[in-house]
C-alpha positions in Angstrom: 5.6 10.9 21.8 6.2 14.2 23.3 3.3 16.7 23.5 0.6 17.3 21.0 -0.6 19.7 18.4 -3.5 18.1 16.5 -6.8 19.0 15.0 -8.3 16.5 17.5 -7.4 17.2 21.1 -8.4 14.4 23.5 -6.5 14.1 26.8 -6.4 11.7 29.7 -8.2 8.7 28.4 -8.6 6.3 25.5 -11.6 7.1 23.3 -12.8 4.3 21.0 -14.9 5.0 17.9 -15.4 3.1 14.6 -15.8 5.7 11.9 -15.3 9.5 12.3 -16.1 12.5 10.1 -14.6 15.9 11.0 -16.1 19.1 9.6 -18.9 17.2 7.9 -21.9 15.3 9.1 -21.1 11.8 7.8 -18.3 10.0 6.0 -18.5 9.8 2.2 -20.7 7.2 0.4 -19.5 4.5 -1.9 -19.3 5.8 -5.5 -20.9 6.0 -8.0 -24.2 4.9 -6.4 -23.7 7.4 -3.5 -26.2 5.7 -1.3 -24.2 3.7 1.2 -21.5 5.0 3.6 -18.1 3.7 2.6 -17.1 1.0 5.1 -13.4 1.4 4.2 -13.1 4.9 5.8 -11.8 5.2 9.3 -11.3 8.9 9.6 -12.3 11.6 7.1 -12.3 15.4 7.0 -14.3 18.2 5.4 -13.7 17.7 1.6 -15.7 20.3 -0.3 -13.9 22.0 -3.1 -13.6 25.2 -1.0 -11.5 23.5 1.7 -8.4 25.4 2.8 -7.5 23.5 5.9 -5.1 20.6 6.5 -4.2 18.1 9.3 -1.5 19.2 11.7 0.7 16.3 12.8 2.0 15.9 16.4 5.2 17.9 17.2 7.7 15.6 18.7 11.5 15.1 18.8 13.5 12.0 18.0 16.5 13.5 19.8 16.8 13.8 23.6 17.0 17.4 25.0 16.2 18.9 21.6 14.8 21.6 21.3 14.5 21.9 25.1 16.4 19.9 27.7 14.4 17.2 29.5 13.8 17.7 33.3 13.4 14.3 35.0 11.9 15.9 38.0 9.1 17.9 36.4 9.0 15.7 33.2 9.0 18.8 31.1 11.0 19.2 27.9 12.0 16.5 25.4 13.6 13.1 26.0 13.2 11.7 22.5 10.7 9.1 21.4 10.2 6.6 24.2 9.3 2.9 24.0 8.4 1.1 20.9 7.6 3.4 17.9 5.5 1.4 15.4 5.7 1.6 11.7 3.2 4.0 10.3 3.8 6.7 12.9 3.9 10.2 11.4 5.3 13.3 13.2 6.9 16.7 12.7 10.4 16.2 14.2 11.4 19.3 16.0 15.0 18.2 16.2 15.6 18.9 12.5 12.2 20.4 11.4 11.2 17.6 9.1 8.0 15.7 8.6 8.8 12.0 9.1 7.1 8.6 9.0 8.2 5.3 10.5 8.9 2.4 8.2 10.9 -0.8 8.6 11.8 0.4 12.1 13.5 3.5 10.9 12.5 7.1 10.3 12.0 8.3 6.7 11.8 12.0 5.9 9.0 13.5 3.7 10.8 16.9 3.8 13.6 17.4 1.3 17.3 17.6 2.4 19.1 20.9 2.6 20.1 22.8 0.6 16.6 22.8 -0.9 15.7 24.7 -4.0 12.1 25.8 -4.5 11.5 27.8 -7.7 14.1 30.5 -7.7 14.8 30.3 -4.0 17.5 28.1 -2.4 17.0 27.3 1.4 20.2 26.5 3.3 18.4 26.4 6.7 14.8 25.8 7.8 12.8 28.5 9.6 12.7 28.4 13.4 9.6 26.7 14.9 8.1 28.3 18.0 7.2 25.3 20.1 7.0 27.3 23.4 3.3 26.4 23.8 4.3 22.8 24.6 8.0 22.9 25.6 7.4 23.1 29.3 4.3 20.9 29.6 4.4 17.5 31.2 3.6 14.7 28.8 0.4 12.7 29.5 1.4 9.1 29.2 -2.3 8.0 28.9 -3.4 10.5 26.2 -4.7 8.5 23.3 -7.6 8.5 20.8 -8.3 5.1 19.1 -10.6 4.9 16.1 -11.8 1.4 15.3 -13.9 -1.5 16.4 -11.3 -2.7 18.8 -10.3 0.8 19.9 -11.1 0.2 23.5 -8.7 -2.6 23.9 -6.0 -1.6 21.4 -2.5 -1.2 22.9 -0.7 0.4 20.0 1.4 3.4 21.2 0.4 6.7 19.7 -1.7 9.8 20.3 -4.2 9.0 17.5 -4.4 5.4 16.4 -6.5 3.9 13.6 -6.9 0.3 14.7 -8.9 -1.4 12.0 -6.9 -3.3 9.4 -9.6 -2.9 6.7 -10.1 0.9 6.9 -8.0 4.0 6.1 -7.8 7.7 6.8 -8.8 10.1 4.1 -6.6 13.2 4.3 -8.0 16.7 4.0 -8.4 17.5 0.3 -7.1 20.9 -0.8 -6.6 22.3 -4.3 -2.9 23.5 -4.5 -2.4 23.7 -0.7 0.8 25.7 -1.2 -1.3 28.5 -2.7 -4.6 28.2 -0.9 -3.7 27.5 2.7 -2.7 31.0 3.6 -1.1 30.5 7.0 0.0 26.8 7.1 1.2 25.5 10.4 4.5 23.4 10.6 3.6 19.8 10.4 0.5 20.4 8.1 -0.5 17.6 5.8 -3.1 17.5 3.0 -3.9 15.8 -0.3 -3.4 18.1 -3.3 -6.4 17.6 -5.5 -4.9 19.6 -8.3 -1.7 17.6 -8.8 -3.0 14.4 -7.1 -0.1 14.4 -4.6 0.5 14.2 -0.9 1.6 17.6 0.4 3.4 18.3 3.7 4.7 21.5 5.2 7.6 21.7 7.7 7.4 25.4 8.6 9.5 26.5 5.7 8.6 24.7 2.5 5.9 22.4 1.1 7.1 19.0 -0.1 5.0 16.9 -2.6 4.9 13.2 -3.0 3.2 10.8 -5.4 3.6 7.1 -6.2 
C-alpha cells in the first residue's frame, strides 16, 4: 500500500492494542444498561451528535506509475499495490479517484461510475486530487498499526489492521455528512446517522450505501 493519509499516523513499527477510542475517553458501553464497555468494539471514534469529522482512508494506487511514475532507485512514486492484498482492504484509489474495497480477491468500487448524476448536476469527470504531499515520499514497508489481542504477532498486510475476529470498527457518526462536513477530504468515510447509510467521499461526490 503506497503512502498514507489517515487519522492515525503511526510509522516505523507495529503497535498492538486491544480496544481503541479516538476523540473520546472510552469505547461505548453495552446498551441499554450502559454500565459495561462493549467487548465487540475494536476501534471507535467520537460519536456525539455534534460530530462533523470522518475517517480518511489511505490514498493508494492499484495501477503502476499512476498518478506519478515509480522510481526504483529512490522508491518514490507509485508501483501499484504490492504483494497479497487481503479481502476487507479499503482505500482511495488515486488511479481513478474512487473509494474501493477488496472482496473475493477483486476490487469493488463504492463510488458511482461516470457519468454520475447528483441532483441537477451531471459529473463526466472527477475532480483532480492533489497528492503531492506523498507522491515523492519513500514508502515505509514496516509501517503498521495492529489493533487486537494478537496484534503483536499478526502478519496481515495493511497500514491499519483490526486483528480480532470477534470485534468490529465503529465508523465516525455524522448527521448528513454531505451537508455538515464542510471541507471533506478525498477518501473520507462516515456513517450517516440521518439516513442510516454508509457515506464515502472521493473528492468530487458523496456516495451512499445501505444493505
